[in-house]
C-alpha positions, 0 to 999 in steps of 0.5 A: 796056531801061531799069531804072526803079524806081518807087517807092511803090504807090498809084494815080499810081504803078502806073500809070506803072510799066504805062504804062513796062512797056509802053514796054519798060522793066524796072520794079520798082515799091517799095513799103513795106506788105503790100499795093499802094494808098497811100490808095488802100485797103480793111480788112476786119475784123471780116466788115464790109468798107469803102474807106478812101481817096476813095469817090466814082467821079468822071471816068470818062474820065480811068479809060477813058482809062487802061485804053485805054494800057494797051490795056485795057477798065475794063468788062472788070475793074470793074462800073461802077452809077450810083448813084441816089440820088446822095448826100443832104444833111443840112443842120444842124437849125436846133433839135430834130428832124433836118436837112431832107433834100435828096437830089440823084438821078441825075435832072438834071430832080427835080433841077432841081424840087428845088432850084426848091423850095427857092429858086424861080428856083434850078433854072433857075440850077444848071442854067445852072451846070452847063451851063458847069460842064461846058464849064470842065470840057471846056477841062480835059481838052483843053488843061490837065490832060494837060499838062507845062507844058514848053511852056504856049503848047502850053495856048493855042489859040485855043479857050482864048484866044476864053475868055481873058477868062472863063478870068481872073476862074475863076483870080482869084476864089474857088470862093465868091464865081463860087457866091454869084452864082448861088443865096443857098438857104445849102444849095444853095451847099454842093452848088454848094461841098463838092467843094472839100474833096477838093481839099484847101481850101475853097471861099474859097480853090479858084479858081473854075475847079475850079467844072467838078467840079458837072459830076460830080455835077450832069450827068455822075450818081455810078457805084460799082464793085462790090466797093469802090474797092479792084477799081480798085487790084486792077485796075491790079495784075493789069495792071502784073503782065501789063505785065512789072513787078515788083511788092515788098511789104514794101520801105522805100526809104530814100533815093534816091542820086543820084551827083553830076554838073556842070550843063551850059549843057543841066541847069544847076542840074543837081547829080548823075543817079540810081542807084537807091534805097536800102532801109531794109534796105541794098539798094541796087535800080539804076536809069536812071530813078526815079519817085517816088510817095512823099509828095512833100514827103517825098520832097524833105526825107527820101530827097533828099539836101540838095545835089538836093533842088530844094523843100528845107525852107523851100520848104515854110513858107507853102504848105498842106498842105491838109486833113487827115481822120479816118475812122471806119470803123463796122459797125452792128447793123441798117439805114442806110435814112435815108442813102444810098451817100453822105449829106453834112451840111452847118453853117450855119457853114461859112465858120467850119468851114473857118478851123477847119482850115485857118487863115486862110492857106496854110501856116499854124501847126497850133497855131493850128488846130482840131479844130470841135465841130460838123463838117460830114462826109462818110458812105458806107455801102456797103452801100445798094448791096452788101450783102456790105459787112455780114454779114446783119442788119447795115451798114458805115459810113464817116464823113469827118470834115475835120481840122486837117494836125496829126502831131499828133493822134492820136499819142500816147495822151491824143491817141488818146483825144481822137481816139475822143472826137471819133468818139463826137460825130460819130456823135451827131452823123450819127444827130440830124441822119439821124435815126438812133436810138442810131446810136451804140449800135449799132456793133457795131465800129470802127476810129478814124483820124486825121492822126498816121496819115497820117504815119506809114503814107504819109510823108504831110506833117504828116498830111494826108488828101489833098494839097497844096492847090489854091489858085490857087498852087498849081495847074495852072503853079504845082504843083510839076512833076513832073522834078528840075530837080537830078536829071534822070533822077528823075521824080515822080508823084501829087497831090504834082505835076502835075495834081493831089489825088484819083484821076485826078488822079493816074492823068493825072499817070502819063501826064505820066512819059510825055509826059516822057520821049517829049518829047511837049509837046503839051496833049492825051491820048496816043491808045490804045493805046501800043505795045508797046515805045513807049519804046525807039524814043523812045530817040533823043530823048526818054529823059531826062527834060528834053531837048528833042524831036529831041536827044539827051540 
């Protein structure tokens, strides 16, 4: 039985650990905090409950497939509710008074009519755009998201080749350009482009291929697991333990221990073999394979010795960490009917807002970035759906404002005071735009989180909240791979590798670890359920990262 150590108990690490334990490996998961979940976190204080990370339950088929691989059903673990409205949009008002709110319904036909009321003809145009996004979404699932890119040619099916010209256009121009050809109304353009923030970027920088994300809200709809997003983590933790994973919390990894090894024809860049990890306590946890779910920059520049780094510090200098965030978790006295479960607030100067927080190019010096005075923001009011998240007569409010990825923001007392002042300002902005009287004055308790907290708590590169930005240069096969070319028995999972940022992508990345170990190069998801002990049967040909099918390591 092979011994596997998984570094980090985020959703990618948990899923990987559960899959490999089902495969027959002896798996130990090491998490530095007192509980698992990573960025998919939860906080409870003063009678209020908050999700502190992902808030949108998108791509349900990805979650269902992961559970199916483990022989489980999502419905046995989560109580999913379809949200209606899916969300509300509050554009920056012109003059005094609240915003002219737009509600996006769970009923597509109502949406086309609402869009048409803003811009004649926009309803049909966005209906056609949504249909195209559904097609792009299916192509991505079938050909690109579930591949390790060991054999890129295997993604080039006849179906993909027929769409080669269309795909080339989607990959070589930004999403904002595609959207501009669909509708003219600025709010409707924002409805089609806001998903770029979920990718740590802006619609002016992500490839137009990510128009596929409009399928998620305009076609597939928005769901919510009763009790909060953290119930997904709790379910995966139960399943992982049932599969035999040993989960150790309070176990902080200081280094990945690599034994030097000679290069070979099969591994010309190999510098060593991982023998386990060293904890900050000095304990060595031995392993035959290491899977790092830690922040990729941290893994490469801190956990690995200089000789064994495939992405050393200079590699990161002209790459983009993407967007960070300021989070405000506020308990509010009284009701907030003005806000839906999900609400989006969009500035008029959207492009300028993104320039403030991202800069003009990837890898911009943090000193050139700035916190916008008027900001686009996301607000979650889960008490609209689940009143148990707050005491009687109160509501919870989770405010996310995209911020520069600058780990200095909130790092010292003076900067922390500025962060609190920003929170005051943005609470006032939300209240004014949504027409809520004295919102900030009704806050009875709150916590504020900034980039410095992401850097401290998650060793996040430059304090990013999401991970590496999804520009063309940092997407698909151009994103850092999941296998180390220098340490062949070291693999990566999570937002820092393929397929990318976001909860569903991290779940897919866990399956890609399994495909690596099996030597499976197809672009399709693995058949479910996985047979118990499947890794032992694959040992002669696959259980060594980088092994070629049919060859022993």
